[in-house]
C-alpha positions in Angstrom: -146.1 38.4 -56.1 -143.4 41.1 -55.4 -145.9 43.9 -56.1 -148.4 42.4 -53.7 -145.8 42.4 -50.9 -145.2 46.1 -51.2 -147.0 48.7 -49.2 -149.2 50.9 -51.4 -148.8 54.7 -51.3 -151.3 57.2 -52.6 -150.1 60.7 -53.6 -152.9 63.4 -53.1 -152.1 66.4 -55.2 -154.1 69.5 -56.3 -153.6 73.2 -56.5 -154.0 75.5 -53.5 -157.4 75.3 -51.9 -158.7 72.3 -53.9 -159.7 70.4 -50.7 -156.8 68.0 -50.2 -156.9 68.2 -46.4 -160.6 67.7 -46.4 -160.2 64.6 -48.6 -157.5 63.2 -46.3 -159.6 63.7 -43.2 -162.5 61.9 -44.9 -160.1 59.0 -45.7 -158.9 58.7 -42.1 -162.4 59.0 -40.7 -163.6 56.1 -42.9 -160.5 53.9 -42.8 -162.5 50.9 -41.6 -159.7 49.3 -39.7 -157.0 50.0 -42.3 -153.8 51.4 -40.8 -153.2 54.5 -42.8 -150.0 56.5 -42.3 -149.9 60.1 -43.4 -147.2 62.4 -44.6 -148.2 66.1 -45.0 -146.1 68.6 -47.0 -146.9 72.3 -46.8 -145.7 75.5 -48.5 -145.0 77.9 -45.6 -143.6 78.0 -42.1 -146.8 77.1 -40.3 -148.2 73.6 -40.5 -151.9 74.5 -40.8 -153.0 71.3 -42.6 -151.1 69.0 -40.2 -152.6 70.9 -37.3 -156.1 70.5 -38.7 -155.5 66.8 -39.3 -154.2 66.3 -35.8 -157.6 67.1 -34.5 -159.6 64.8 -36.8 -160.4 62.3 -34.0 -159.2 59.2 -35.9 -156.4 57.1 -34.3 -154.1 57.9 -37.2 -154.4 61.6 -36.3 -153.2 61.1 -32.8 -149.9 62.6 -31.6 -147.1 61.2 -33.8 -149.5 59.8 -36.3 -149.0 62.6 -38.9 -145.5 63.3 -40.2 -145.2 66.9 -41.2 -142.6 68.0 -43.8 -142.8 71.8 -44.0 -140.1 72.5 -46.6 -142.7 73.1 -49.3 -141.4 70.6 -51.8 -140.8 67.0 -50.9 -138.9 66.2 -54.2 -136.3 68.9 -53.3 -135.3 67.3 -50.1 -135.6 63.6 -50.9 -132.4 62.4 -49.1 -132.7 64.8 -46.1 -136.4 64.5 -45.3 -138.6 62.2 -47.5 -136.5 59.0 -47.4 -136.0 59.2 -43.6 -139.7 59.9 -43.1 -140.6 56.9 -45.3 -138.1 54.7 -43.5 -139.5 55.7 -40.1 -143.0 54.5 -41.3 -141.7 51.3 -42.8 -139.7 50.3 -39.7 -142.5 50.7 -37.3 -143.4 47.5 -35.3 -146.7 47.5 -37.2 -146.0 49.0 -40.6 -149.0 50.8 -42.2 -151.4 49.1 -44.6 -151.4 52.2 -46.8 -149.4 55.4 -46.9 -151.1 58.7 -48.0 -148.9 61.7 -48.9 -150.7 65.0 -49.1 -148.5 67.3 -51.2 -148.2 71.1 -51.1 -150.6 72.8 -53.5 -147.6 74.0 -55.4 -145.8 70.7 -55.7 -145.2 68.7 -58.9 -146.2 65.1 -58.3 -143.9 63.6 -60.9 -140.6 64.4 -59.3 -142.0 63.0 -56.0 -142.9 59.7 -57.7 -139.2 59.6 -58.9 -138.2 59.6 -55.2 -139.7 56.1 -54.9 -136.8 54.9 -57.0 -134.6 55.2 -54.0 -133.5 51.6 -53.2 -134.6 51.9 -49.6 -138.1 52.7 -50.8 -138.6 51.0 -54.1 -138.2 47.4 -52.8 -140.9 48.0 -50.1 -143.4 50.6 -51.5 -145.3 51.0 -54.7 -147.2 54.2 -55.7 -150.7 52.9 -55.9 -152.0 56.0 -57.6 -151.9 59.8 -57.9 -155.2 61.5 -57.0 -155.5 65.1 -58.2 -158.1 67.4 -56.7 -159.5 70.4 -58.7 -161.5 73.3 -57.3 -164.6 73.4 -59.5 -165.3 77.1 -59.1 -161.7 78.1 -59.8 -161.8 76.0 -62.9 -165.1 77.5 -64.1 -163.8 81.0 -63.4 -160.8 80.4 -65.7 -158.0 80.4 -63.0 -156.3 77.5 -64.8 -156.9 78.4 -68.4 -154.0 78.0 -70.8 -152.4 81.3 -71.7 -152.9 82.5 -75.3 -150.1 81.6 -77.8 -148.9 85.2 -77.9 -148.7 85.7 -74.2 -145.4 87.2 -73.2 -144.8 84.9 -70.2 -145.7 81.4 -69.1 -148.4 81.1 -66.4 -146.9 79.3 -63.4 -150.4 78.6 -62.0 -151.5 76.9 -65.2 -148.3 75.0 -65.5 -148.4 73.5 -62.0 -152.1 72.7 -62.4 -151.5 70.9 -65.7 -148.5 69.0 -64.4 -150.7 67.8 -61.5 -153.4 66.7 -63.9 -151.1 64.9 -66.3 -149.6 62.8 -63.6 -153.0 61.8 -62.1 -154.6 58.4 -62.2 -157.9 59.8 -60.8 -159.1 63.4 -60.8 -161.6 64.6 -58.2 -163.6 67.7 -59.3 -164.4 69.1 -55.8 -166.7 71.8 -54.6 -169.2 71.2 -57.4 -171.9 72.7 -55.2 -170.4 76.1 -55.9 -171.0 75.8 -59.7 -174.5 75.9 -61.2 -173.6 73.8 -64.2 -170.5 71.6 -64.0 -170.8 70.0 -67.5 -168.7 72.6 -69.3 -166.0 72.3 -66.6 -166.1 68.5 -66.9 -165.7 68.6 -70.6 -162.8 71.1 -70.4 -161.1 69.1 -67.7 -161.4 65.7 -69.5 -159.8 67.3 -72.6 -156.7 68.0 -70.6 -156.2 64.5 -69.1 -154.4 61.5 -70.3 -156.6 58.8 -72.0 -158.5 56.7 -69.5 -158.2 58.9 -66.5 -161.6 59.2 -64.7 -163.1 62.4 -63.2 -165.3 62.1 -60.2 -167.4 65.1 -59.2 -167.9 65.6 -55.5 -168.8 68.0 -52.7 -166.7 68.4 -49.6 -164.3 65.8 -51.0 -166.6 63.0 -49.7 -165.6 59.9 -51.7 -165.5 56.2 -50.6 -161.9 55.4 -49.7 -162.3 52.1 -51.7 -162.5 54.3 -54.8 -159.2 56.1 -54.0 -157.1 53.4 -52.4 -156.3 50.3 -54.4 -155.9 51.8 -57.9 -152.9 49.5 -58.5 -151.3 51.9 -61.0 -147.6 51.2 -60.0 -146.9 54.8 -61.0 -143.2 54.5 -60.5 -143.0 52.2 -63.5 -145.2 54.4 -65.7 -143.6 57.9 -65.6 -142.8 58.0 -69.3 -146.5 58.1 -70.0 -147.0 61.2 -67.8 -145.6 64.2 -69.6 -145.1 67.5 -67.7 -143.9 71.1 -68.3 -140.9 70.5 -66.1 -139.6 67.2 -67.4 -136.4 68.7 -68.9 -135.6 70.9 -65.9 -132.3 70.1 -64.3 -133.4 71.7 -61.1 -136.8 72.4 -59.5 -137.5 75.3 -57.2 -140.3 77.6 -56.2 -139.0 80.9 -57.4 -142.5 81.8 -58.7 -144.2 81.6 -55.3 -144.0 83.4 -52.0 -145.4 82.7 -48.5 -145.4 84.6 -45.3 -147.2 84.6 -41.9 -149.3 87.3 -40.4 -149.7 87.5 -36.6 -153.3 88.2 -35.8 -154.7 89.9 -32.7 -157.5 88.2 -30.8 -160.8 89.2 -32.4 -164.2 89.9 -30.8 -166.0 88.8 -34.0 -164.1 86.6 -36.5 -166.6 87.5 -39.2 -164.9 90.9 -39.6 -162.0 89.1 -41.2 -164.1 87.9 -44.2 -164.2 91.3 -45.8 -160.5 91.9 -45.1 -159.5 88.6 -46.7 -161.7 89.3 -49.8 -160.2 92.8 -50.1 -156.7 91.6 -49.8 -157.2 88.8 -52.3 -158.6 91.2 -54.8 -156.0 93.9 -54.3 -153.0 91.6 -54.2 -154.1 88.4 -56.1 -153.5 86.2 -53.1 -154.0 82.6 -54.1 -154.5 81.1 -50.6 -154.8 82.2 -47.0 -155.2 79.8 -44.1 -154.5 79.6 -40.4 -156.0 80.0 -36.9 -157.6 82.8 -34.8 -158.1 83.4 -31.2 -161.5 84.8 -30.5 -162.2 86.7 -27.3 -164.4 84.9 -24.8 -164.1 81.6 -26.7 -162.2 78.6 -25.5 -161.9 77.0 -28.9 -159.5 77.7 -31.8 -161.0 79.2 -34.9 -159.9 77.9 -38.3 -159.8 80.2 -41.3 -159.6 78.9 -44.9 -159.6 81.2 -47.9 -159.3 80.6 -51.7 -159.1 84.0 -53.3 -162.1 85.9 -51.9 -164.0 82.8 -50.7 -163.7 82.4 -47.0 -164.7 79.5 -44.7 -164.3 79.6 -40.9 -165.1 77.2 -38.1 -164.2 76.3 -34.5 -162.2 73.0 -34.5 -161.0 72.2 -31.0 -160.4 73.7 -27.6 -157.1 75.5 -27.0 -154.8 73.0 -25.2 -153.7 73.7 -21.6 -150.6 75.9 -21.8 -151.0 76.5 -25.5 -150.4 80.1 -26.6 -153.7 81.5 -27.8 -152.2 83.3 -30.8 -153.7 83.9 -34.2 -151.6 83.4 -37.3 -152.5 83.3 -41.0 -150.3 82.0 -43.8 -150.5 84.0 -47.1 -149.5 82.4 -50.4 -149.3 83.9 -53.8 -147.0 84.7 -56.7 -143.7 86.3 -55.8 -143.7 90.0 -55.2 -146.5 90.2 -52.6 -146.7 93.5 -50.8 -146.2 92.0 -47.3 -146.7 95.3 -45.4 -149.9 96.2 -47.2 -151.4 92.7 -46.8 -150.5 92.6 -43.1 -152.1 96.0 -42.6 -155.3 94.8 -44.3 -155.6 91.5 -42.4 -154.4 92.5 -38.9 -156.4 95.7 -39.0 
């Protein structure tokens, strides 16, 4: 009876570019009357994902409906940011029916689940499930392969990816339309999961919300069964990663950016690039999403009255990025 009285929370995790924001937008657009509150955590100074969600058209996306925590790692600022954000949701006149937390692509979900042990949260919220998204093409191309035993260094990309998988109650293999044969990837993925965890192949992260919400896993009581690379770490930081913003001039044709992004990703091993562009003669904001050399662009909404029509891109990769060279490549 106590468990039923708690508000369920779903943690949506997955490495950079897996499609987490697309999944959350789909959840909100198909909420079917369920009041869903959303907390978005990003790695970087610009809240690209929260900005995209704010224009989704659902009531939950309206101003004030999305709580953005832009420190890059919720579990590192539990007392200062996460607990107050949760309390603000729980103390609303009409508390949410379900809370969805979209983590940074570099976040470890297990430390975040531990934050639900705070007394102010544990008595009122249960972690209904951890949903991990996987980019099917990145998986097929070997981006997340385990390093050989004689490798001189650990692979931080593989470690974060595996920690996300090992904490998951459900894994969504997204962007399967980019892979000719997903069966080898499915087999390899299932071999890395805890027993009983299901894998759902999908395109554009389009999954019935009833499949994702209502897993009833009570994850906060099951952490011992979810091993991770960082379980014994006394502290958790993001020393392996780097993020910075590039100011972009207005472009006549945004398509010219595709080749620049691909060249920059190849030359500097950029993991993720995302942001907004101003296009000359266009009244709408242009969204850019890139995973490695794969680029997607679209117009999402008109520029608001008084809003500065400025283009900015967030670049994320392993520490040591050549900021000047990347900026020169992208800004032209």
